[in-house]
Kinemage of the C-alpha trace (Angstrom):
@kinemage 1
@onewidth
@group {chain A} dominant
@subgroup {mainchain}
@vectorlist {calphas} color= white
{ca unk a 1} P 15.647 12.774 5.634
{ca unk a 2} L 17.017 9.497 4.915
{ca unk a 3} L 15.262 7.805 1.845
{ca unk a 4} L 14.521 4.214 2.547
{ca unk a 5} L 16.050 1.678 0.051
{ca unk a 6} L 14.211 -1.434 0.645
{ca unk a 7} L 15.078 -3.295 -2.398
{ca unk a 8} L 18.805 -2.543 -2.136
{ca unk a 9} L 18.778 -3.664 1.556
{ca unk a 10} L 17.467 -6.980 0.478
{ca unk a 11} L 19.905 -7.281 -2.262
{ca unk a 12} L 22.810 -6.687 -0.156
{ca unk a 13} L 21.684 -7.834 3.332
{ca unk a 14} L 22.580 -4.399 4.947
{ca unk a 15} L 20.165 -3.093 7.614
{ca unk a 16} L 19.608 0.542 7.318
{ca unk a 17} L 19.979 2.683 10.513
{ca unk a 18} L 17.154 2.226 13.267
{ca unk a 19} L 16.284 -0.112 16.157
{ca unk a 20} L 16.705 -3.803 16.514
{ca unk a 21} L 14.138 -6.092 18.270
{ca unk a 22} L 15.836 -5.322 21.695
{ca unk a 23} L 15.388 -1.741 21.001
{ca unk a 24} L 19.067 -0.829 20.952
{ca unk a 25} L 20.276 2.070 18.841
{ca unk a 26} L 22.118 0.627 15.993
{ca unk a 27} L 24.259 1.570 13.247
{ca unk a 28} L 25.022 0.437 9.748
{ca unk a 29} L 28.113 -1.433 9.538
{ca unk a 30} L 29.614 -3.751 6.782
{ca unk a 31} L 27.208 -5.425 4.403
{ca unk a 32} L 25.098 -7.970 6.034
{ca unk a 33} L 25.760 -7.063 9.619
{ca unk a 34} L 24.236 -4.780 12.174
{ca unk a 35} L 26.265 -3.474 15.184
{ca unk a 36} L 24.526 -2.493 18.167
{ca unk a 37} L 25.216 -0.154 21.199
{ca unk a 38} L 26.533 -3.195 23.240
{ca unk a 39} L 28.966 -4.006 20.533
{ca unk a 40} L 27.270 -7.368 19.666
{ca unk a 41} L 26.853 -8.295 16.014
{ca unk a 42} L 23.870 -9.601 14.261
{ca unk a 43} L 24.757 -10.992 10.668
{ca unk a 44} L 22.069 -10.866 7.857
{ca unk a 45} L 22.812 -12.642 4.386
{ca unk a 46} L 21.296 -11.032 1.315
{ca unk a 47} L 17.694 -11.974 1.243
{ca unk a 48} L 17.082 -15.461 -0.594
{ca unk a 49} L 13.558 -14.741 -1.131
{ca unk a 50} L 11.828 -14.754 -4.554
{ca unk a 51} L 11.587 -11.649 -6.365
{ca unk a 52} L 8.782 -12.576 -8.789
{ca unk a 53} L 7.562 -16.240 -8.649
{ca unk a 54} L 5.538 -18.499 -6.328
{ca unk a 55} L 7.086 -18.752 -2.971
{ca unk a 56} L 8.010 -22.708 -3.707
{ca unk a 57} L 9.786 -21.827 -6.772
{ca unk a 58} L 13.436 -23.109 -6.055
{ca unk a 59} L 15.031 -21.919 -9.329
{ca unk a 60} L 13.796 -18.470 -9.897
{ca unk a 61} L 15.819 -15.308 -9.095
{ca unk a 62} L 16.072 -13.954 -5.524
{ca unk a 63} L 16.957 -10.476 -4.031
{ca unk a 64} L 20.415 -12.105 -3.546
{ca unk a 65} L 20.616 -12.995 -7.253
{ca unk a 66} L 20.549 -9.535 -8.121
{ca unk a 67} L 23.401 -8.645 -5.936
{ca unk a 68} L 25.536 -9.401 -9.166
{ca unk a 69} L 23.699 -6.627 -11.251
{ca unk a 70} L 22.684 -4.024 -8.791
{ca unk a 71} L 24.078 -0.866 -7.216
{ca unk a 72} L 24.501 -1.375 -3.492
{ca unk a 73} L 26.842 -0.420 -0.762
{ca unk a 74} L 28.996 -3.327 -1.726
{ca unk a 75} L 29.622 -1.674 -5.170
{ca unk a 76} L 28.036 -0.240 -8.188
{ca unk a 77} L 27.083 -2.281 -11.178
{ca unk a 78} L 26.534 0.649 -13.757
{ca unk a 79} L 25.691 -0.085 -17.237
{ca unk a 80} L 26.144 1.963 -20.425
{ca unk a 81} L 23.329 4.011 -22.142
{ca unk a 82} L 21.314 1.739 -23.989
{ca unk a 83} L 18.499 3.963 -24.890
{ca unk a 84} L 19.490 4.492 -28.523
{ca unk a 85} L 17.503 1.645 -30.004
{ca unk a 86} L 18.862 -1.430 -27.782
{ca unk a 87} L 16.434 -3.922 -25.891
{ca unk a 88} L 16.566 -5.562 -22.496
{ca unk a 89} L 17.697 -9.038 -23.555
{ca unk a 90} L 19.754 -10.047 -20.566
{ca unk a 91} L 18.369 -13.195 -18.776
{ca unk a 92} L 19.324 -13.811 -15.017
{ca unk a 93} L 19.202 -17.105 -13.148
{ca unk a 94} L 19.181 -17.857 -9.360
{ca unk a 95} L 22.845 -17.787 -8.972
{ca unk a 96} L 22.831 -14.255 -10.461
{ca unk a 97} L 24.595 -15.349 -13.712
{ca unk a 98} L 23.574 -13.324 -16.687
{ca unk a 99} L 23.270 -14.545 -20.416
{ca unk a 100} L 21.881 -12.714 -23.510
{ca unk a 101} L 18.475 -13.899 -24.724
{ca unk a 102} L 18.415 -12.667 -28.565
{ca unk a 103} L 14.663 -13.905 -28.765
{ca unk a 104} L 13.648 -10.723 -26.807
{ca unk a 105} L 15.603 -8.347 -29.018
{ca unk a 106} L 12.427 -7.107 -31.059
{ca unk a 107} L 9.864 -7.157 -28.202
{ca unk a 108} L 8.505 -3.696 -28.072
{ca unk a 109} L 7.964 -3.869 -24.303
{ca unk a 110} L 11.544 -4.724 -23.952
{ca unk a 111} L 12.899 -1.550 -25.722
{ca unk a 112} L 15.102 0.621 -23.551
{ca unk a 113} L 13.616 4.330 -23.703
{ca unk a 114} L 15.188 5.943 -20.804
{ca unk a 115} L 18.734 5.917 -19.088
{ca unk a 116} L 18.982 7.205 -15.529
{ca unk a 117} L 22.374 8.927 -15.398
{ca unk a 118} L 22.475 9.007 -11.722
{ca unk a 119} L 22.702 5.232 -11.011
{ca unk a 120} L 23.830 4.367 -14.575
{ca unk a 121} L 20.809 2.027 -15.278
{ca unk a 122} L 18.370 1.525 -18.388
{ca unk a 123} L 14.666 1.321 -18.101
{ca unk a 124} L 12.458 -0.556 -20.898
{ca unk a 125} L 9.353 0.910 -22.326
{ca unk a 126} L 6.810 -1.532 -20.334
{ca unk a 127} L 8.297 0.167 -17.000
{ca unk a 128} L 8.626 3.595 -18.179
{ca unk a 129} L 4.913 3.613 -19.298
{ca unk a 130} L 3.954 2.264 -16.062
{ca unk a 131} L 5.992 5.048 -14.113
{ca unk a 132} L 4.320 7.769 -16.124
{ca unk a 133} L 0.935 6.143 -16.372
{ca unk a 134} L -2.261 8.288 -15.448
{ca unk a 135} L -5.731 7.365 -14.230
{ca unk a 136} L -8.504 8.635 -11.975
{ca unk a 137} L -7.262 10.474 -9.094
{ca unk a 138} L -9.211 11.496 -5.972
{ca unk a 139} L -9.122 15.376 -5.325
{ca unk a 140} L -11.257 16.478 -2.565
{ca unk a 141} L -14.776 15.150 -3.621
{ca unk a 142} L -14.072 14.822 -7.250
{ca unk a 143} L -12.191 12.633 -9.598
{ca unk a 144} L -9.619 13.827 -12.205
{ca unk a 145} L -7.287 12.226 -14.521
{ca unk a 146} L -3.773 12.601 -13.292
{ca unk a 147} L -0.309 10.910 -12.977
{ca unk a 148} L -0.777 8.154 -10.516
{ca unk a 149} L 2.879 8.280 -9.412
{ca unk a 150} L 3.650 12.003 -9.180
{ca unk a 151} L 6.650 12.072 -9.162
{ca unk a 152} L 7.259 8.419 -9.534
{ca unk a 153} L 10.898 8.682 -8.047
{ca unk a 154} L 9.052 9.278 -4.546
{ca unk a 155} L 7.287 5.858 -4.848
{ca unk a 156} L 9.866 3.847 -6.630
{ca unk a 157} L 13.484 5.487 -5.998
{ca unk a 158} L 15.919 5.396 -8.832
{ca unk a 159} L 16.719 1.931 -10.654
{ca unk a 160} L 19.576 0.142 -9.060
{ca unk a 161} L 19.658 -2.466 -11.698
{ca unk a 162} L 18.787 -2.988 -15.476
{ca unk a 163} L 15.769 -4.995 -16.405
{ca unk a 164} L 16.527 -8.743 -16.660
{ca unk a 165} L 14.393 -11.611 -17.965
{ca unk a 166} L 14.012 -14.796 -15.907
{ca unk a 167} L 11.939 -18.036 -16.073
{ca unk a 168} L 9.817 -18.381 -13.051
{ca unk a 169} L 6.808 -20.243 -11.545
{ca unk a 170} L 3.901 -17.719 -11.478
{ca unk a 171} L 0.270 -19.117 -10.695
{ca unk a 172} L 1.564 -22.809 -10.863
{ca unk a 173} L 3.204 -22.523 -14.421
{ca unk a 174} L 6.604 -21.749 -15.687
{ca unk a 175} L 6.767 -18.504 -17.708
{ca unk a 176} L 8.763 -15.563 -18.616
{ca unk a 177} L 9.031 -12.307 -16.258
{ca unk a 178} L 11.013 -9.232 -16.683
{ca unk a 179} L 12.525 -7.870 -13.365
{ca unk a 180} L 14.158 -4.605 -12.404
{ca unk a 181} L 14.998 -3.331 -8.934
{ca unk a 182} L 14.724 0.171 -7.857
{ca unk a 183} L 15.692 1.873 -4.584
{ca unk a 184} L 12.251 1.329 -3.070
{ca unk a 185} L 10.299 -1.211 -5.067
{ca unk a 186} L 10.857 -4.139 -7.604
{ca unk a 187} L 8.826 -4.036 -10.908
{ca unk a 188} L 7.903 -7.042 -12.973
{ca unk a 189} L 6.345 -7.619 -16.289
{ca unk a 190} L 4.750 -10.920 -16.977
{ca unk a 191} L 3.739 -11.220 -20.643
{ca unk a 192} L 1.365 -14.208 -19.894
{ca unk a 193} L -0.894 -12.618 -17.462
{ca unk a 194} L -4.033 -10.747 -18.371
{ca unk a 195} L -3.977 -7.189 -19.307
{ca unk a 196} L -3.976 -4.823 -16.560
{ca unk a 197} L -1.981 -7.275 -14.387
{ca unk a 198} L 1.064 -7.785 -16.425
{ca unk a 199} L 3.007 -5.126 -14.698
{ca unk a 200} L 3.231 -5.309 -10.906
{ca unk a 201} L 5.287 -4.233 -7.796
{ca unk a 202} L 6.853 -6.850 -5.727
{ca unk a 203} L 5.727 -6.993 -2.154
{ca unk a 204} L 8.673 -5.389 -0.600
{ca unk a 205} L 7.349 -4.729 2.734
{ca unk a 206} L 6.371 -8.450 3.448
{ca unk a 207} L 9.696 -9.572 1.952
{ca unk a 208} L 11.617 -7.177 4.190
{ca unk a 209} L 9.575 -8.377 7.201
{ca unk a 210} L 10.367 -12.089 6.226
{ca unk a 211} L 14.089 -11.496 5.759
{ca unk a 212} L 14.493 -9.345 9.027
{ca unk a 213} L 12.484 -11.352 11.407
{ca unk a 214} L 11.642 -14.910 9.848
{ca unk a 215} L 8.766 -16.420 7.936
{ca unk a 216} L 6.573 -17.128 11.071
{ca unk a 217} L 7.864 -14.316 13.297
{ca unk a 218} L 5.306 -11.843 15.173
{ca unk a 219} L 7.925 -9.188 14.343
{ca unk a 220} L 9.893 -7.019 16.659
{ca unk a 221} L 8.797 -6.368 20.163
{ca unk a 222} L 5.941 -3.920 20.467
{ca unk a 223} L 7.075 -0.632 21.937
{ca unk a 224} L 4.858 1.278 24.350
{ca unk a 225} L 3.058 4.240 22.650
{ca unk a 226} L 4.816 7.667 23.284
{ca unk a 227} L 2.496 10.316 25.171
{ca unk a 228} L 0.687 12.345 22.570
{ca unk a 229} L 1.917 15.966 21.825
{ca unk a 230} L -0.259 18.864 21.082
{ca unk a 231} L -2.240 18.838 17.962
{ca unk a 232} L -0.972 21.007 15.267
{ca unk a 233} L -2.333 19.801 11.852
{ca unk a 234} L -5.481 17.874 10.730
{ca unk a 235} L -6.330 15.716 7.537
{ca unk a 236} L -9.348 13.829 6.358
{ca unk a 237} L -8.241 12.443 2.918
{ca unk a 238} L -11.655 11.509 1.816
{ca unk a 239} L -12.723 14.930 1.752
{ca unk a 240} L -9.373 16.524 0.590
{ca unk a 241} L -9.255 18.420 4.152
{ca unk a 242} L -5.883 19.302 5.272
{ca unk a 243} L -5.630 22.175 7.631
{ca unk a 244} L -4.104 23.657 10.997
{ca unk a 245} L -5.419 23.216 14.346
{ca unk a 246} L -6.143 26.107 16.516
{ca unk a 247} L -6.378 25.698 20.299
{ca unk a 248} L -9.275 27.029 22.034
{ca unk a 249} L -11.150 27.027 25.419
{ca unk a 250} L -14.600 28.363 25.954
{ca unk a 251} L -16.710 31.459 24.749
{ca unk a 252} L -18.451 34.170 26.823
{ca unk a 253} L -21.500 31.800 26.995
{ca unk a 254} L -19.360 28.944 28.181
{ca unk a 255} L -19.715 26.782 25.026
{ca unk a 256} L -16.701 25.510 23.195
{ca unk a 257} L -15.137 28.282 21.132
{ca unk a 258} L -14.569 28.271 17.403
{ca unk a 259} L -11.617 28.684 15.017
{ca unk a 260} L -10.850 32.266 14.089
{ca unk a 261} L -9.968 31.244 10.368
{ca unk a 262} L -12.924 29.531 8.635
{ca unk a 263} L -10.445 27.092 6.933
{ca unk a 264} L -8.739 26.040 10.095
{ca unk a 265} L -10.342 23.630 12.826
{ca unk a 266} L -10.105 24.064 16.496
{ca unk a 267} L -9.351 21.696 19.276
{ca unk a 268} L -11.123 21.977 22.843
{ca unk a 269} L -7.617 22.437 24.886
{ca unk a 270} L -9.327 21.857 28.359
{ca unk a 271} L -10.280 18.462 27.284
{ca unk a 272} L -8.567 15.556 26.123
{ca unk a 273} L -5.313 15.547 23.868
{ca unk a 274} L -6.205 13.552 20.548
{ca unk a 275} L -4.489 10.231 20.964
{ca unk a 276} L -5.130 9.884 24.615
{ca unk a 277} L -7.762 8.066 26.411
{ca unk a 278} L -11.038 9.995 26.706
{ca unk a 279} L -13.123 12.155 24.100
{ca unk a 280} L -10.962 14.739 22.253
{ca unk a 281} L -13.204 17.261 20.475
{ca unk a 282} L -12.533 19.465 17.384
{ca unk a 283} L -14.911 21.786 15.725
{ca unk a 284} L -14.933 23.578 12.372
{ca unk a 285} L -17.116 25.986 10.702
{ca unk a 286} L -19.772 24.838 8.091
{ca unk a 287} L -19.832 28.224 6.362
{ca unk a 288} L -18.617 31.813 7.229
{ca unk a 289} L -19.368 35.424 6.172
{ca unk a 290} L -19.074 35.698 2.566
{ca unk a 291} L -17.732 32.012 2.349
{ca unk a 292} L -20.228 29.236 1.338
{ca unk a 293} L -18.005 26.258 2.120
{ca unk a 294} L -15.781 26.382 5.048
{ca unk a 295} L -13.469 23.411 6.371
{ca unk a 296} L -16.216 21.331 7.643
{ca unk a 297} L -18.720 22.026 4.794
{ca unk a 298} L -18.722 18.201 3.734
{ca unk a 299} L -18.164 16.245 6.699
{ca unk a 300} L -21.799 14.971 6.681
{ca unk a 301} L -20.702 12.655 3.606
{ca unk a 302} L -18.092 10.800 5.962
{ca unk a 303} L -19.098 7.075 6.677
{ca unk a 304} L -18.044 4.585 9.075
{ca unk a 305} L -14.508 3.471 8.186
{ca unk a 306} L -13.318 6.735 6.821
{ca unk a 307} L -10.106 7.909 8.344
{ca unk a 308} L -8.998 11.098 10.183
{ca unk a 309} L -5.532 12.250 10.684
{ca unk a 310} L -4.140 14.435 13.641
{ca unk a 311} L -0.425 15.312 13.752
{ca unk a 312} L 1.062 16.582 16.752
{ca unk a 313} L 3.908 19.069 17.580
{ca unk a 314} L 6.479 16.073 17.732
{ca unk a 315} L 5.655 15.079 14.241
{ca unk a 316} L 3.478 12.108 15.026
{ca unk a 317} L 0.267 11.090 13.267
{ca unk a 318} L -2.714 9.402 15.377
{ca unk a 319} L -5.205 7.892 12.935
{ca unk a 320} L -8.692 7.569 13.877
{ca unk a 321} L -11.721 5.737 12.187
{ca unk a 322} L -15.152 7.211 11.839
{ca unk a 323} L -17.807 5.048 13.755
{ca unk a 324} L -21.092 7.073 13.435
{ca unk a 325} L -22.685 10.390 12.915
{ca unk a 326} L -25.524 12.010 14.861
{ca unk a 327} L -27.214 15.288 14.555
{ca unk a 328} L -28.503 17.284 17.875
{ca unk a 329} L -30.319 20.475 18.627
{ca unk a 330} L -27.508 22.864 19.497
{ca unk a 331} L -28.832 23.153 23.254
{ca unk a 332} L -29.420 19.408 23.643
{ca unk a 333} L -26.155 17.686 22.503
{ca unk a 334} L -24.805 14.556 24.222
{ca unk a 335} L -21.982 16.567 25.910
{ca unk a 336} L -20.807 13.421 27.953
{ca unk a 337} L -20.440 11.359 24.804
{ca unk a 338} L -18.624 14.417 23.007
{ca unk a 339} L -16.292 15.664 25.678
{ca unk a 340} L -16.788 13.278 28.710
{ca unk a 341} L -14.197 10.734 30.118
{ca unk a 342} L -13.687 7.428 28.527
{ca unk a 343} L -11.188 4.540 28.665
{ca unk a 344} L -11.309 4.453 25.000
{ca unk a 345} L -9.467 6.821 22.773
{ca unk a 346} L -12.094 8.806 20.654
{ca unk a 347} L -12.201 11.998 18.364
{ca unk a 348} L -15.390 13.928 17.882
{ca unk a 349} L -15.790 16.404 15.214
{ca unk a 350} L -18.580 19.155 15.544
{ca unk a 351} L -19.874 21.379 13.158
{ca unk a 352} L -23.099 23.425 12.502
{ca unk a 353} L -26.406 21.998 11.000
{ca unk a 354} L -29.906 22.652 10.349
{ca unk a 355} L -31.490 26.175 9.690
{ca unk a 356} L -29.506 29.457 10.347
{ca unk a 357} L -31.510 31.907 12.737
{ca unk a 358} L -30.360 35.150 11.527
{ca unk a 359} L -31.701 36.897 14.570
{ca unk a 360} L -29.561 34.599 16.779
{ca unk a 361} L -26.738 34.327 14.474
{ca unk a 362} L -26.795 30.645 15.065
{ca unk a 363} L -27.662 27.254 13.456
{ca unk a 364} L -30.373 25.481 15.226
{ca unk a 365} L -28.713 22.053 14.992
{ca unk a 366} L -25.192 20.428 15.377
{ca unk a 367} L -23.688 17.738 13.402
{ca unk a 368} L -21.421 15.352 15.183
{ca unk a 369} L -18.879 13.019 13.707
{ca unk a 370} L -17.642 10.165 16.074
{ca unk a 371} L -14.514 8.236 15.638
{ca unk a 372} L -12.135 5.968 17.433
{ca unk a 373} L -8.507 5.318 17.473
{ca unk a 374} L -7.538 3.060 14.504
{ca unk a 375} L -5.968 -0.324 15.636
């Protein structure tokens, strides 16, 4: 699939393939232009938006400034490998002109430690350390120390420029900042900021929106939601749950059936499709024969605000936000609230709860997690 190259887009002013605000299918053309199905031409200049400064700084480099030093569809600006002891000493201005700044020649954080052969650009130590940093990462219900960007190229893309120093107004005062453009992000290093805040990612999403639609625009015309497809996969990030969805009807006792695989969940197919108005229902096992912790063992720890995702057979994800949970005896649950019609878009999760009755091979209660479509 195509990789988004937001920083490169803003630098050169080229819109990637997609749809414009009139919902016409468009194709890439010459840099800075968008040609649509009706042969009209919409021209975009490289983004004159500050990369790493307060928004009222009229002297700091912009994305357009980096067009002189970045690889774009207008041409490549490859550099030689400087990872043999050189430093990032180039200083760029708003016009894109670069001069050497010898004062940065012995700064440890500016030492070049990596050269990306694919794009021909050097990465200084401060950014390389950030790309390869580790920290607490949530895995299921526990935290473990892992790489924060794994692999970093997925989040950043490859470098499309070397790193350059600039003088910019940051928090109201003029100070040095080191800037480097990647395919998907921009990294900045401000030595004058407190530790922990010195390396930051530029707000590419906001900058792209501002460039594409204007500073005060509401954005492109909202398109009507496509009809939901059949649900195929299910995710609860807070619990580390990612599994398949079985489609079930009712069992011999006319109750909602259960998934055959204790690690899958099951959608009640005669009811509402997740994402459509109404109450969609998905159940899952608490435990199973010889399995202490099945797919819904931990859903009782979900709290309001936690998210649930359902992917359909068309590849679209529907997001739901937990609103509440309730426990009921298995023969006296609020069926209308769980399965009944509704003008809202709801998804309700069901699992066993309470005490297991060996004679009946059944738990005496049910736990229900109620959620609604995310806005």
